[in-house]
N, CA, C and O atoms as a Tinker XYZ file with bonds, in Angstrom:
   516  protein
     1  N    -29.266000   65.277000   -5.779000    73     2
     2  CA   -29.471000   64.620000   -7.062000    64     1     3
     3  C    -28.154000   64.318000   -7.732000    63     2     4     5
     4  O    -27.991000   63.265000   -8.349000    81     3
     5  N    -27.198000   65.246000   -7.614000    73     3     6
     6  CA   -25.914000   65.046000   -8.244000    64     5     7
     7  C    -25.122000   63.951000   -7.588000    63     6     8     9
     8  O    -24.367000   63.226000   -8.237000    81     7
     9  N    -25.313000   63.835000   -6.235000    73     7    10
    10  CA   -24.652000   62.731000   -5.522000    64     9    11
    11  C    -25.165000   61.362000   -5.975000    63    10    12    13
    12  O    -24.383000   60.425000   -6.135000    81    11
    13  N    -26.490000   61.251000   -6.183000    73    11    14
    14  CA   -27.090000   59.993000   -6.633000    64    13    15
    15  C    -26.536000   59.614000   -7.990000    63    14    16    17
    16  O    -26.177000   58.459000   -8.219000    81    15
    17  N    -26.464000   60.579000   -8.892000    73    15    18
    18  CA   -25.954000   60.308000  -10.233000    64    17    19
    19  C    -24.493000   59.898000  -10.165000    63    18    20    21
    20  O    -24.068000   58.992000  -10.882000    81    19
    21  N    -23.716000   60.559000   -9.305000    73    19    22
    22  CA   -22.305000   60.206000   -9.166000    64    21    23
    23  C    -22.170000   58.788000   -8.584000    63    22    24    25
    24  O    -21.302000   58.026000   -9.009000    81    23
    25  N    -23.015000   58.440000   -7.628000    73    23    26
    26  CA   -22.970000   57.131000   -7.018000    64    25    27
    27  C    -23.337000   56.058000   -8.038000    63    26    28    29
    28  O    -22.665000   55.029000   -8.108000    81    27
    29  N    -24.379000   56.270000   -8.825000    73    27    30
    30  CA   -24.774000   55.309000   -9.855000    64    29    31
    31  C    -23.645000   55.162000  -10.906000    63    30    32    33
    32  O    -23.342000   54.046000  -11.329000    81    31
    33  N    -23.060000   56.220000  -11.302000    73    31    34
    34  CA   -21.968000   56.156000  -12.259000    64    33    35
    35  C    -20.812000   55.388000  -11.682000    63    34    36    37
    36  O    -20.239000   54.553000  -12.381000    81    35
    37  N    -20.441000   55.623000  -10.452000    73    35    38
    38  CA   -19.366000   54.905000   -9.806000    64    37    39
    39  C    -19.657000   53.432000   -9.717000    63    38    40    41
    40  O    -18.765000   52.618000   -9.957000    81    39
    41  N    -20.886000   53.057000   -9.378000    73    39    42
    42  CA   -21.244000   51.657000   -9.273000    64    41    43
    43  C    -21.160000   50.966000  -10.642000    63    42    44    45
    44  O    -20.667000   49.844000  -10.753000    81    43
    45  N    -21.639000   51.641000  -11.653000    73    43    46
    46  CA   -21.560000   51.073000  -12.991000    64    45    47
    47  C    -20.110000   50.893000  -13.472000    63    46    48    49
    48  O    -19.770000   49.885000  -14.092000    81    47
    49  N    -19.279000   51.875000  -13.175000    73    47    50
    50  CA   -17.890000   51.801000  -13.581000    64    49    51
    51  C    -17.052000   50.753000  -12.845000    63    50    52    53
    52  O    -16.082000   50.223000  -13.387000    81    51
    53  N    -17.441000   50.467000  -11.615000    73    51    54
    54  CA   -16.689000   49.480000  -10.822000    64    53    55
    55  C    -17.224000   48.053000  -11.030000    63    54    56    57
    56  O    -16.665000   47.103000  -10.482000    81    55
    57  N    -18.289000   47.900000  -11.807000    73    55    58
    58  CA   -18.759000   46.551000  -12.063000    64    57    59
    59  C    -19.565000   45.992000  -10.927000    63    58    60    61
    60  O    -19.689000   44.774000  -10.805000    81    59
    61  N    -20.102000   46.813000  -10.117000    73    59    62
    62  CA   -20.915000   46.355000   -8.983000    64    61    63
    63  C    -22.217000   45.758000   -9.530000    63    62    64    65
    64  O    -22.742000   46.220000  -10.543000    81    63
    65  N    -22.698000   44.792000   -8.892000    73    63    66
    66  CA   -23.933000   44.130000   -9.312000    64    65    67
    67  C    -23.753000   42.636000   -9.070000    63    66    68    69
    68  O    -23.039000   42.214000   -8.161000    81    67
    69  N    -24.403000   41.870000   -9.887000    73    67    70
    70  CA   -24.332000   40.440000   -9.744000    64    69    71
    71  C    -22.997000   39.933000  -10.209000    63    70    72    73
    72  O    -22.671000   40.113000  -11.382000    81    71
    73  N    -22.199000   39.309000   -9.363000    73    71    74
    74  CA   -20.888000   38.835000   -9.785000    64    73    75
    75  C    -21.042000   37.678000  -10.738000    63    74    76    77
    76  O    -21.882000   36.797000  -10.556000    81    75
    77  N    -20.207000   37.701000  -11.764000    73    75    78
    78  CA   -20.221000   36.616000  -12.697000    64    77    79
    79  C    -19.396000   35.443000  -12.146000    63    78    80    81
    80  O    -18.319000   35.639000  -11.585000    81    79
    81  N    -19.902000   34.266000  -12.309000    73    79    82
    82  CA   -19.174000   33.129000  -11.832000    64    81    83
    83  C    -18.246000   32.609000  -12.957000    63    82    84    85
    84  O    -18.609000   32.561000  -14.132000    81    83
    85  N    -17.073000   32.237000  -12.540000    73    83    86
    86  CA   -16.110000   31.742000  -13.515000    64    85    87
    87  C    -16.591000   30.341000  -13.965000    63    86    88    89
    88  O    -17.008000   29.514000  -13.154000    81    87
    89  N    -16.516000   30.122000  -15.258000    73    87    90
    90  CA   -16.923000   28.816000  -15.784000    64    89    91
    91  C    -15.670000   27.988000  -15.941000    63    90    92    93
    92  O    -14.744000   28.360000  -16.662000    81    91
    93  N    -15.653000   26.870000  -15.264000    73    91    94
    94  CA   -14.530000   25.971000  -15.340000    64    93    95
    95  C    -14.896000   24.809000  -16.241000    63    94    96    97
    96  O    -15.889000   24.127000  -15.985000    81    95
    97  N    -14.123000   24.564000  -17.287000    73    95    98
    98  CA   -14.469000   23.472000  -18.191000    64    97    99
    99  C    -14.277000   22.109000  -17.478000    63    98   100   101
   100  O    -13.428000   21.952000  -16.601000    81    99
   101  N    -15.091000   21.159000  -17.892000    73    99   102
   102  CA   -15.013000   19.833000  -17.320000    64   101   103
   103  C    -13.662000   19.222000  -17.679000    63   102   104   105
   104  O    -13.180000   19.413000  -18.796000    81   103
   105  N    -13.050000   18.498000  -16.763000    73   103   106
   106  CA   -11.778000   17.855000  -17.076000    64   105   107
   107  C    -11.944000   16.791000  -18.144000    63   106   108   109
   108  O    -12.941000   16.071000  -18.183000    81   107
   109  N    -10.976000   16.712000  -18.981000    73   107   110
   110  CA   -10.992000   15.692000  -20.055000    64   109   111
   111  C     -9.674000   14.981000  -20.086000    63   110   112   113
   112  O     -8.700000   15.423000  -19.477000    81   111
   113  N     -9.644000   13.931000  -20.761000    73   111   114
   114  CA    -8.392000   13.185000  -20.948000    64   113   115
   115  C     -7.650000   13.688000  -22.186000    63   114   116   117
   116  O     -6.634000   13.107000  -22.568000    81   115
   117  N     -8.138000   14.759000  -22.818000    73   115   118
   118  CA    -7.553000   15.212000  -24.076000    64   117   119
   119  C     -6.127000   15.695000  -23.939000    63   118   120   121
   120  O     -5.404000   15.762000  -24.932000    81   119
   121  N     -5.701000   16.037000  -22.719000    73   119   122
   122  CA    -4.336000   16.515000  -22.563000    64   121   123
   123  C     -3.314000   15.393000  -22.655000    63   122   124   125
   124  O     -2.109000   15.647000  -22.662000    81   123
   125  N     -3.779000   14.177000  -22.723000    73   123   126
   126  CA    -2.869000   13.041000  -22.815000    64   125   127
   127  C     -2.384000   12.887000  -24.250000    63   126   128   129
   128  O     -3.170000   13.029000  -25.186000    81   127
   129  N     -1.118000   12.602000  -24.430000    73   127   130
   130  CA    -0.646000   12.287000  -25.740000    64   129   131
   131  C     -0.471000   10.757000  -25.766000    63   130   132   133
   132  O      0.089000   10.146000  -24.856000    81   131
   133  N     -0.958000   10.207000  -26.808000    73   131   134
   134  CA    -0.955000    8.746000  -26.902000    64   133   135
   135  C      0.169000    8.338000  -27.808000    63   134   136   137
   136  O      0.234000    8.735000  -28.971000    81   135
   137  N      1.064000    7.531000  -27.254000    73   135   138
   138  CA     2.092000    6.954000  -28.056000    64   137   139
   139  C      2.429000    5.586000  -27.491000    63   138   140   141
   140  O      2.257000    5.353000  -26.294000    81   139
   141  N      2.893000    4.703000  -28.307000    73   139   142
   142  CA     3.136000    3.323000  -27.858000    64   141   143
   143  C      4.231000    3.294000  -26.798000    63   142   144   145
   144  O      4.178000    2.461000  -25.894000    81   143
   145  N      5.211000    4.170000  -26.882000    73   143   146
   146  CA     6.296000    4.161000  -25.914000    64   145   147
   147  C      5.828000    4.600000  -24.506000    63   146   148   149
   148  O      6.415000    4.175000  -23.511000    81   147
   149  N      4.805000    5.424000  -24.415000    73   147   150
   150  CA     4.299000    5.894000  -23.151000    64   149   151
   151  C      3.255000    4.931000  -22.616000    63   150   152   153
   152  O      3.117000    4.816000  -21.398000    81   151
   153  N      2.532000    4.250000  -23.450000    73   151   154
   154  CA     1.473000    3.374000  -23.024000    64   153   155
   155  C      2.067000    2.014000  -22.652000    63   154   156   157
   156  O      1.887000    1.012000  -23.344000    81   155
   157  N      2.780000    2.032000  -21.529000    73   155   158
   158  CA     3.438000    0.799000  -21.075000    64   157   159
   159  C      3.043000    0.515000  -19.636000    63   158   160   161
   160  O      3.420000    1.273000  -18.742000    81   159
   161  N      2.308000   -0.537000  -19.389000    73   159   162
   162  CA     1.875000   -1.571000  -20.314000    64   161   163
   163  C      0.740000   -1.068000  -21.225000    63   162   164   165
   164  O      0.025000   -0.126000  -20.882000    81   163
   165  N      0.590000   -1.720000  -22.400000    73   163   166
   166  CA    -0.452000   -1.299000  -23.336000    64   165   167
   167  C     -1.835000   -1.283000  -22.667000    63   166   168   169
   168  O     -2.228000   -2.242000  -22.003000    81   167
   169  N     -2.543000   -0.204000  -22.850000    73   167   170
   170  CA    -3.863000   -0.031000  -22.250000    64   169   171
   171  C     -3.845000    0.814000  -20.981000    63   170   172   173
   172  O     -4.903000    1.203000  -20.487000    81   171
   173  N     -2.678000    1.099000  -20.457000    73   171   174
   174  CA    -2.624000    1.847000  -19.200000    64   173   175
   175  C     -3.146000    3.296000  -19.411000    63   174   176   177
   176  O     -3.796000    3.853000  -18.526000    81   175
   177  N     -2.862000    3.888000  -20.567000    73   175   178
   178  CA    -3.385000    5.255000  -20.812000    64   177   179
   179  C     -4.911000    5.292000  -20.853000    63   178   180   181
   180  O     -5.530000    6.138000  -20.207000    81   179
   181  N     -5.510000    4.389000  -21.599000    73   179   182
   182  CA    -6.962000    4.391000  -21.688000    64   181   183
   183  C     -7.645000    4.024000  -20.384000    63   182   184   185
   184  O     -8.700000    4.567000  -20.056000    81   183
   185  N     -7.052000    3.115000  -19.648000    73   183   186
   186  CA    -7.618000    2.724000  -18.352000    64   185   187
   187  C     -7.471000    3.876000  -17.343000    63   186   188   189
   188  O     -8.370000    4.109000  -16.535000    81   187
   189  N     -6.358000    4.583000  -17.389000    73   187   190
   190  CA    -6.173000    5.730000  -16.514000    64   189   191
   191  C     -7.171000    6.829000  -16.889000    63   190   192   193
   192  O     -7.764000    7.461000  -16.015000    81   191
   193  N     -7.351000    7.050000  -18.189000    73   191   194
   194  CA    -8.282000    8.063000  -18.638000    64   193   195
   195  C     -9.706000    7.718000  -18.224000    63   194   196   197
   196  O    -10.462000    8.591000  -17.798000    81   195
   197  N    -10.077000    6.427000  -18.351000    73   195   198
   198  CA   -11.385000    5.949000  -17.920000    64   197   199
   199  C    -11.597000    6.161000  -16.438000    63   198   200   201
   200  O    -12.645000    6.645000  -16.011000    81   199
   201  N    -10.583000    5.792000  -15.649000    73   199   202
   202  CA   -10.708000    5.959000  -14.196000    64   201   203
   203  C    -10.911000    7.414000  -13.829000    63   202   204   205
   204  O    -11.700000    7.721000  -12.935000    81   203
   205  N    -10.214000    8.317000  -14.503000    73   203   206
   206  CA   -10.359000    9.740000  -14.208000    64   205   207
   207  C    -11.756000   10.219000  -14.623000    63   206   208   209
   208  O    -12.384000   10.998000  -13.907000    81   207
   209  N    -12.234000    9.758000  -15.765000    73   207   210
   210  CA   -13.543000   10.079000  -16.250000    64   209   211
   211  C    -14.656000    9.654000  -15.265000    63   210   212   213
   212  O    -15.589000   10.400000  -14.966000    81   211
   213  N    -14.500000    8.448000  -14.800000    73   211   214
   214  CA   -15.491000    7.934000  -13.808000    64   213   215
   215  C    -15.423000    8.719000  -12.505000    63   214   216   217
   216  O    -16.447000    9.110000  -11.945000    81   215
   217  N    -14.195000    8.943000  -12.031000    73   215   218
   218  CA   -14.063000    9.671000  -10.766000    64   217   219
   219  C    -14.569000   11.079000  -10.883000    63   218   220   221
   220  O    -15.167000   11.594000   -9.938000    81   219
   221  N    -14.348000   11.732000  -12.026000    73   219   222
   222  CA   -14.794000   13.104000  -12.205000    64   221   223
   223  C    -16.284000   13.229000  -12.560000    63   222   224   225
   224  O    -16.858000   14.315000  -12.489000    81   223
   225  N    -16.900000   12.098000  -12.944000    73   223   226
   226  CA   -18.290000   12.109000  -13.288000    64   225   227
   227  C    -18.524000   12.830000  -14.618000    63   226   228   229
   228  O    -19.530000   13.518000  -14.788000    81   227
   229  N    -17.598000   12.670000  -15.550000    73   227   230
   230  CA   -17.681000   13.394000  -16.830000    64   229   231
   231  C    -17.918000   12.463000  -17.994000    63   230   232   233
   232  O    -17.605000   12.816000  -19.132000    81   231
   233  N    -18.453000   11.304000  -17.752000    73   231   234
   234  CA   -18.664000   10.315000  -18.793000    64   233   235
   235  C    -19.454000   10.788000  -19.980000    63   234   236   237
   236  O    -19.138000   10.445000  -21.119000    81   235
   237  N    -20.484000   11.575000  -19.727000    73   235   238
   238  CA   -21.355000   12.045000  -20.816000    64   237   239
   239  C    -20.940000   13.452000  -21.287000    63   238   240   241
   240  O    -21.661000   14.054000  -22.083000    81   239
   241  N    -19.827000   13.981000  -20.831000    73   239   242
   242  CA   -19.326000   15.277000  -21.346000    64   241   243
   243  C    -18.816000   15.075000  -22.745000    63   242   244   245
   244  O    -18.052000   14.141000  -22.992000    81   243
   245  N    -19.213000   15.918000  -23.667000    73   243   246
   246  CA   -18.764000   15.794000  -25.054000    64   245   247
   247  C    -17.267000   15.736000  -25.189000    63   246   248   249
   248  O    -16.555000   16.570000  -24.629000    81   247
   249  N    -16.788000   14.778000  -25.913000    73   247   250
   250  CA   -15.352000   14.629000  -26.174000    64   249   251
   251  C    -14.601000   13.704000  -25.216000    63   250   252   253
   252  O    -13.530000   13.199000  -25.552000    81   251
   253  N    -15.164000   13.481000  -24.016000    73   251   254
   254  CA   -14.438000   12.684000  -23.041000    64   253   255
   255  C    -14.353000   11.202000  -23.452000    63   254   256   257
   256  O    -13.279000   10.606000  -23.378000    81   255
   257  N    -15.444000   10.624000  -23.871000    73   255   258
   258  CA   -15.416000    9.227000  -24.305000    64   257   259
   259  C    -14.502000    9.073000  -25.536000    63   258   260   261
   260  O    -13.788000    8.080000  -25.674000    81   259
   261  N    -14.541000   10.069000  -26.417000    73   259   262
   262  CA   -13.661000   10.055000  -27.577000    64   261   263
   263  C    -12.199000   10.007000  -27.154000    63   262   264   265
   264  O    -11.394000    9.271000  -27.725000    81   263
   265  N    -11.874000   10.800000  -26.149000    73   263   266
   266  CA   -10.494000   10.814000  -25.625000    64   265   267
   267  C    -10.099000    9.478000  -25.013000    63   266   268   269
   268  O     -8.977000    9.007000  -25.200000    81   267
   269  N    -11.029000    8.869000  -24.279000    73   267   270
   270  CA   -10.728000    7.549000  -23.664000    64   269   271
   271  C    -10.512000    6.506000  -24.786000    63   270   272   273
   272  O     -9.576000    5.710000  -24.718000    81   271
   273  N    -11.358000    6.516000  -25.788000    73   271   274
   274  CA   -11.226000    5.569000  -26.914000    64   273   275
   275  C     -9.934000    5.843000  -27.713000    63   274   276   277
   276  O     -9.237000    4.906000  -28.101000    81   275
   277  N     -9.628000    7.096000  -27.950000    73   275   278
   278  CA    -8.403000    7.456000  -28.692000    64   277   279
   279  C     -7.157000    6.970000  -27.895000    63   278   280   281
   280  O     -6.181000    6.517000  -28.493000    81   279
   281  N     -7.199000    7.063000  -26.594000    73   279   282
   282  CA    -6.098000    6.579000  -25.764000    64   281   283
   283  C     -5.976000    5.084000  -25.834000    63   282   284   285
   284  O     -4.928000    4.532000  -25.497000    81   283
   285  N     -7.042000    4.401000  -26.273000    73   283   286
   286  CA    -7.018000    2.931000  -26.341000    64   285   287
   287  C     -6.474000    2.373000  -27.647000    63   286   288   289
   288  O     -6.465000    1.159000  -27.850000    81   287
   289  N     -6.020000    3.257000  -28.537000    73   287   290
   290  CA    -5.523000    2.757000  -29.839000    64   289   291
   291  C     -4.263000    1.924000  -29.701000    63   290   292   293
   292  O     -3.936000    1.157000  -30.606000    81   291
   293  N     -3.542000    2.054000  -28.581000    73   291   294
   294  CA    -2.341000    1.277000  -28.355000    64   293   295
   295  C     -2.582000    0.151000  -27.348000    63   294   296   297
   296  O     -1.649000   -0.540000  -26.939000    81   295
   297  N     -3.831000   -0.021000  -26.962000    73   295   298
   298  CA    -4.121000   -1.025000  -25.914000    64   297   299
   299  C     -4.166000   -2.423000  -26.491000    63   298   300   301
   300  O     -4.263000   -2.599000  -27.705000    81   299
   301  N     -4.095000   -3.415000  -25.622000    73   299   302
   302  CA    -4.216000   -4.824000  -26.046000    64   301   303
   303  C     -5.716000   -5.060000  -26.419000    63   302   304   305
   304  O     -6.588000   -4.226000  -26.174000    81   303
   305  N     -5.942000   -6.222000  -27.012000    73   303   306
   306  CA    -7.274000   -6.514000  -27.534000    64   305   307
   307  C     -8.412000   -6.398000  -26.556000    63   306   308   309
   308  O     -9.402000   -5.741000  -26.878000    81   307
   309  N     -8.338000   -7.002000  -25.361000    73   307   310
   310  CA    -9.523000   -6.881000  -24.484000    64   309   311
   311  C     -9.852000   -5.427000  -24.109000    63   310   312   313
   312  O    -11.024000   -5.053000  -24.089000    81   311
   313  N     -8.856000   -4.621000  -23.819000    73   311   314
   314  CA    -9.087000   -3.225000  -23.426000    64   313   315
   315  C     -9.574000   -2.435000  -24.658000    63   314   316   317
   316  O    -10.524000   -1.658000  -24.563000    81   315
   317  N     -8.924000   -2.638000  -25.802000    73   315   318
   318  CA    -9.328000   -1.941000  -27.035000    64   317   319
   319  C    -10.770000   -2.278000  -27.395000    63   318   320   321
   320  O    -11.542000   -1.401000  -27.782000    81   319
   321  N    -11.127000   -3.558000  -27.265000    73   319   322
   322  CA   -12.498000   -4.017000  -27.553000    64   321   323
   323  C    -13.484000   -3.338000  -26.619000    63   322   324   325
   324  O    -14.551000   -2.906000  -27.055000    81   323
   325  N    -13.148000   -3.239000  -25.360000    73   323   326
   326  CA   -14.027000   -2.607000  -24.351000    64   325   327
   327  C    -14.171000   -1.118000  -24.672000    63   326   328   329
   328  O    -15.248000   -0.546000  -24.505000    81   327
   329  N    -13.101000   -0.503000  -25.124000    73   327   330
   330  CA   -13.161000    0.900000  -25.505000    64   329   331
   331  C    -14.086000    1.098000  -26.714000    63   330   332   333
   332  O    -14.829000    2.077000  -26.781000    81   331
   333  N    -14.035000    0.200000  -27.625000    73   331   334
   334  CA   -14.919000    0.321000  -28.827000    64   333   335
   335  C    -16.383000    0.120000  -28.427000    63   334   336   337
   336  O    -17.272000    0.777000  -28.970000    81   335
   337  N    -16.635000   -0.794000  -27.470000    73   335   338
   338  CA   -18.032000   -0.974000  -26.993000    64   337   339
   339  C    -18.497000    0.301000  -26.273000    63   338   340   341
   340  O    -19.657000    0.695000  -26.396000    81   339
   341  N    -17.598000    0.937000  -25.529000    73   339   342
   342  CA   -17.969000    2.194000  -24.868000    64   341   343
   343  C    -18.262000    3.242000  -25.937000    63   342   344   345
   344  O    -19.248000    3.970000  -25.819000    81   343
   345  N    -17.448000    3.339000  -26.962000    73   343   346
   346  CA   -17.684000    4.314000  -28.061000    64   345   347
   347  C    -19.031000    4.053000  -28.733000    63   346   348   349
   348  O    -19.764000    5.000000  -29.018000    81   347
   349  N    -19.366000    2.810000  -28.987000    73   347   350
   350  CA   -20.629000    2.475000  -29.645000    64   349   351
   351  C    -21.825000    2.844000  -28.734000    63   350   352   353
   352  O    -22.836000    3.362000  -29.208000    81   351
   353  N    -21.692000    2.575000  -27.456000    73   351   354
   354  CA   -22.785000    2.897000  -26.520000    64   353   355
   355  C    -22.926000    4.432000  -26.440000    63   354   356   357
   356  O    -24.047000    4.937000  -26.381000    81   355
   357  N    -21.825000    5.166000  -26.435000    73   355   358
   358  CA   -21.890000    6.615000  -26.327000    64   357   359
   359  C    -22.526000    7.180000  -27.616000    63   358   360   361
   360  O    -23.360000    8.083000  -27.537000    81   359
   361  N    -22.151000    6.670000  -28.778000    73   359   362
   362  CA   -22.748000    7.139000  -30.024000    64   361   363
   363  C    -24.253000    6.900000  -30.065000    63   362   364   365
   364  O    -25.011000    7.727000  -30.572000    81   363
   365  N    -24.670000    5.767000  -29.530000    73   363   366
   366  CA   -26.099000    5.470000  -29.464000    64   365   367
   367  C    -26.785000    6.438000  -28.519000    63   366   368   369
   368  O    -27.888000    6.900000  -28.808000    81   367
   369  N    -26.167000    6.749000  -27.412000    73   367   370
   370  CA   -26.731000    7.707000  -26.436000    64   369   371
   371  C    -26.893000    9.088000  -27.046000    63   370   372   373
   372  O    -27.903000    9.760000  -26.834000    81   371
   373  N    -25.893000    9.499000  -27.802000    73   371   374
   374  CA   -25.934000   10.824000  -28.429000    64   373   375
   375  C    -27.090000   10.864000  -29.458000    63   374   376   377
   376  O    -27.815000   11.855000  -29.544000    81   375
   377  N    -27.247000    9.785000  -30.225000    73   375   378
   378  CA   -28.317000    9.799000  -31.212000    64   377   379
   379  C    -29.715000    9.675000  -30.569000    63   378   380   381
   380  O    -30.718000   10.024000  -31.192000    81   379
   381  N    -29.772000    9.176000  -29.315000    73   379   382
   382  CA   -31.035000    9.055000  -28.625000    64   381   383
   383  C    -31.396000   10.282000  -27.776000    63   382   384   385
   384  O    -32.422000   10.306000  -27.096000    81   383
   385  N    -30.527000   11.298000  -27.833000    73   383   386
   386  CA   -30.764000   12.486000  -27.006000    64   385   387
   387  C    -32.114000   13.102000  -27.327000    63   386   388   389
   388  O    -32.471000   13.323000  -28.484000    81   387
   389  N    -32.863000   13.373000  -26.235000    73   387   390
   390  CA   -34.169000   13.972000  -26.365000    64   389   391
   391  C    -35.283000   13.012000  -26.659000    63   390   392   393
   392  O    -36.440000   13.427000  -26.732000    81   391
   393  N    -34.990000   11.759000  -26.831000    73   391   394
   394  CA   -36.038000   10.753000  -27.107000    64   393   395
   395  C    -36.361000    9.979000  -25.841000    63   394   396   397
   396  O    -35.721000   10.156000  -24.805000    81   395
   397  N    -37.381000    9.106000  -25.944000    73   395   398
   398  CA   -37.738000    8.269000  -24.836000    64   397   399
   399  C    -36.646000    7.249000  -24.542000    63   398   400   401
   400  O    -36.579000    6.742000  -23.422000    81   399
   401  N    -35.789000    6.932000  -25.511000    73   399   402
   402  CA   -34.716000    5.942000  -25.336000    64   401   403
   403  C    -33.470000    6.556000  -24.652000    63   402   404   405
   404  O    -32.536000    5.829000  -24.313000    81   403
   405  N    -33.455000    7.822000  -24.461000    73   403   406
   406  CA   -32.254000    8.444000  -23.914000    64   405   407
   407  C    -31.838000    7.885000  -22.556000    63   406   408   409
   408  O    -30.659000    7.570000  -22.394000    81   407
   409  N    -32.738000    7.738000  -21.555000    73   407   410
   410  CA   -32.318000    7.192000  -20.269000    64   409   411
   411  C    -31.645000    5.812000  -20.365000    63   410   412   413
   412  O    -30.624000    5.541000  -19.732000    81   411
   413  N    -32.261000    4.966000  -21.178000    73   411   414
   414  CA   -31.703000    3.617000  -21.384000    64   413   415
   415  C    -30.350000    3.656000  -22.101000    63   414   416   417
   416  O    -29.441000    2.885000  -21.793000    81   415
   417  N    -30.243000    4.579000  -23.069000    73   415   418
   418  CA   -28.983000    4.693000  -23.790000    64   417   419
   419  C    -27.849000    5.223000  -22.897000    63   418   420   421
   420  O    -26.703000    4.787000  -23.008000    81   419
   421  N    -28.190000    6.167000  -22.014000    73   419   422
   422  CA   -27.186000    6.664000  -21.067000    64   421   423
   423  C    -26.815000    5.567000  -20.081000    63   422   424   425
   424  O    -25.647000    5.444000  -19.712000    81   423
   425  N    -27.774000    4.773000  -19.650000    73   423   426
   426  CA   -27.466000    3.666000  -18.767000    64   425   427
   427  C    -26.551000    2.648000  -19.479000    63   426   428   429
   428  O    -25.711000    2.018000  -18.836000    81   427
   429  N    -26.712000    2.491000  -20.782000    73   427   430
   430  CA   -25.853000    1.579000  -21.526000    64   429   431
   431  C    -24.418000    2.115000  -21.562000    63   430   432   433
   432  O    -23.467000    1.333000  -21.553000    81   431
   433  N    -24.259000    3.421000  -21.603000    73   431   434
   434  CA   -22.908000    4.008000  -21.582000    64   433   435
   435  C    -22.281000    3.743000  -20.228000    63   434   436   437
   436  O    -21.112000    3.363000  -20.160000    81   435
   437  N    -23.019000    3.931000  -19.159000    73   435   438
   438  CA   -22.502000    3.674000  -17.834000    64   437   439
   439  C    -22.144000    2.176000  -17.710000    63   438   440   441
   440  O    -21.107000    1.851000  -17.133000    81   439
   441  N    -22.965000    1.277000  -18.231000    73   439   442
   442  CA   -22.692000   -0.133000  -18.158000    64   441   443
   443  C    -21.439000   -0.476000  -18.953000    63   442   444   445
   444  O    -20.635000   -1.300000  -18.518000    81   443
   445  N    -21.265000    0.161000  -20.137000    73   443   446
   446  CA   -20.051000   -0.099000  -20.935000    64   445   447
   447  C    -18.828000    0.422000  -20.231000    63   446   448   449
   448  O    -17.778000   -0.218000  -20.288000    81   447
   449  N    -18.913000    1.540000  -19.578000    73   447   450
   450  CA   -17.795000    2.084000  -18.827000    64   449   451
   451  C    -17.451000    1.185000  -17.626000    63   450   452   453
   452  O    -16.278000    0.994000  -17.306000    81   451
   453  N    -18.456000    0.651000  -16.984000    73   451   454
   454  CA   -18.251000   -0.276000  -15.873000    64   453   455
   455  C    -17.598000   -1.563000  -16.354000    63   454   456   457
   456  O    -16.710000   -2.114000  -15.704000    81   455
   457  N    -18.063000   -2.028000  -17.515000    73   455   458
   458  CA   -17.480000   -3.233000  -18.103000    64   457   459
   459  C    -15.999000   -2.978000  -18.469000    63   458   460   461
   460  O    -15.129000   -3.810000  -18.213000    81   459
   461  N    -15.745000   -1.818000  -19.067000    73   459   462
   462  CA   -14.374000   -1.524000  -19.434000    64   461   463
   463  C    -13.493000   -1.397000  -18.199000    63   462   464   465
   464  O    -12.340000   -1.828000  -18.212000    81   463
   465  N    -14.026000   -0.811000  -17.136000    73   463   466
   466  CA   -13.292000   -0.735000  -15.893000    64   465   467
   467  C    -12.903000   -2.109000  -15.354000    63   466   468   469
   468  O    -11.806000   -2.318000  -14.835000    81   467
   469  N    -13.870000   -3.056000  -15.503000    73   467   470
   470  CA   -13.596000   -4.447000  -15.086000    64   469   471
   471  C    -12.502000   -5.050000  -15.949000    63   470   472   473
   472  O    -11.610000   -5.726000  -15.435000    81   471
   473  N    -12.559000   -4.815000  -17.248000    73   471   474
   474  CA   -11.561000   -5.331000  -18.152000    64   473   475
   475  C    -10.178000   -4.778000  -17.814000    63   474   476   477
   476  O     -9.182000   -5.500000  -17.861000    81   475
   477  N    -10.127000   -3.482000  -17.470000    73   475   478
   478  CA    -8.873000   -2.863000  -17.073000    64   477   479
   479  C     -8.360000   -3.511000  -15.795000    63   478   480   481
   480  O     -7.168000   -3.789000  -15.666000    81   479
   481  N     -9.252000   -3.745000  -14.868000    73   479   482
   482  CA    -8.856000   -4.382000  -13.589000    64   481   483
   483  C     -8.356000   -5.810000  -13.815000    63   482   484   485
   484  O     -7.338000   -6.224000  -13.261000    81   483
   485  N     -9.121000   -6.574000  -14.665000    73   483   486
   486  CA    -8.724000   -7.947000  -14.954000    64   485   487
   487  C     -7.365000   -7.979000  -15.671000    63   486   488   489
   488  O     -6.614000   -8.946000  -15.535000    81   487
   489  N     -7.051000   -6.926000  -16.433000    73   487   490
   490  CA    -5.795000   -6.881000  -17.136000    64   489   491
   491  C     -4.638000   -6.371000  -16.261000    63   490   492   493
   492  O     -3.486000   -6.332000  -16.692000    81   491
   493  N     -4.971000   -5.987000  -15.040000    73   491   494
   494  CA    -3.946000   -5.520000  -14.107000    64   493   495
   495  C     -3.557000   -4.061000  -14.313000    63   494   496   497
   496  O     -2.481000   -3.624000  -13.905000    81   495
   497  N     -4.453000   -3.320000  -14.954000    73   495   498
   498  CA    -4.170000   -1.912000  -15.257000    64   497   499
   499  C     -4.905000   -1.016000  -14.268000    63   498   500   501
   500  O     -5.896000   -1.430000  -13.668000    81   499
   501  N     -4.426000    0.190000  -14.101000    73   499   502
   502  CA    -4.992000    1.153000  -13.144000    64   501   503
   503  C     -6.459000    1.419000  -13.504000    63   502   504   505
   504  O     -6.801000    1.655000  -14.663000    81   503
   505  N     -7.298000    1.376000  -12.491000    73   503   506
   506  CA    -8.734000    1.602000  -12.677000    64   505   507
   507  C     -9.275000    2.288000  -11.445000    63   506   508   509
   508  O     -8.503000    2.684000  -10.572000    81   507
   509  N    -10.559000    2.436000  -11.354000    73   507   510
   510  CA   -11.215000    3.071000  -10.234000    64   509   511
   511  C    -11.049000    2.215000   -9.001000    63   510   512   513
   512  O    -11.133000    0.989000   -9.066000    81   511
   513  N    -10.808000    2.879000   -7.851000    73   511   514
   514  CA   -10.782000    2.136000   -6.581000    64   513   515
   515  C     -9.495000    1.966000   -5.948000    63   514   516
   516  O     -9.407000    1.353000   -4.884000    81   515
């Protein structure tokens, strides 16, 4: 009986049991610092952030679209306009969370991201692919 008690105590002290899995946060573009001198050509930061977001599959992760849009503050008009459309679609999707409109709203975010990716490509900036 004493051996069983000692064994149980040892197991509890060593942390034996179900191993906890490390939680890795989703990658975001927030580590980027946006400045006009770095965003050369204008829009390259936001297009790079968008490409990473699409490749990582983190489009609907909270804060990611905001980071892409924030990186677009120094972009030229077509890219900045596409970033604003992405922000509007994302805001609509967030407000539709849990409703019957949510799937369509999320699809609109994906469509806006695809459109922005096309604008980036048309502008000669780095994009997916």
